[in-house]
C-alpha positions, 0 to 999 in steps of 0.5 A: 309245456315248454320248447327247445330251440329245434321245436321253435324253429319248426314252428316259425320262420325266423333263424339266428342271428334274427331268432330272438326266443331261446325256449318256450318255458310254458304255453296255454292257448291264450298265453306263452312264456318265453326266454331269451338270454342275451349274449353279451357277444352279439353284434348289436351291443358292439355298435348300439352305444359303445361303451354302454351297449344297450339292446335296442327296443326294436328288438325287445319288441321283436323278440315279443312278437316272435313270442306271439307267432309261437302262440299263434302256431300252437293254436292254429298254424293255418295253410303251411305255406303261410307266416304270422306277420305283424299288422299292427302296433300299439301302446308301446312302452319302455320302461327300462333298459336291457343290457348284456348278459341279461335274460328276458322273460317274455309273456304274451296273451291272446286278448281276441281273434276275429277271423284271420286276425290275432291281437295280442298283449306282451310284456318282457321283463328282466329280473321280474322288472318289466322294461317293454309292453306292447299291444300287436295284431298278426295276420297270416301272409304267404311265406314267399310274399314280399313286403 
């Protein structure tokens, strides 16, 4: 089942300019496939390596974690006043630079759920080439709580 931007915004609290998911191509109870087109006009490209713009790796991770939040929201959103937050990030590997005009294909799978924690594995790809892989864990936090 796919999702458009409006459906995505109903499930997670992220909004432009920090929403890094454009659409969900497919999802199941254990996985999600999302996409993000990287418009060359994004502000981040004007300042991150001017003359040779590259999407910061941390934003590739963020897009992957937002896809994970969407997966969690489709499974067990928990209380309406709670949002998924990342509590752990492991085994992050960057394998390829991501450039303006490219499209990230983001794949996240749920590897385990223990009590109120979700353990996930993700990878972001461009044209079938993995640019980043990571493992992360999420829990739910009250939406108004500050870190």
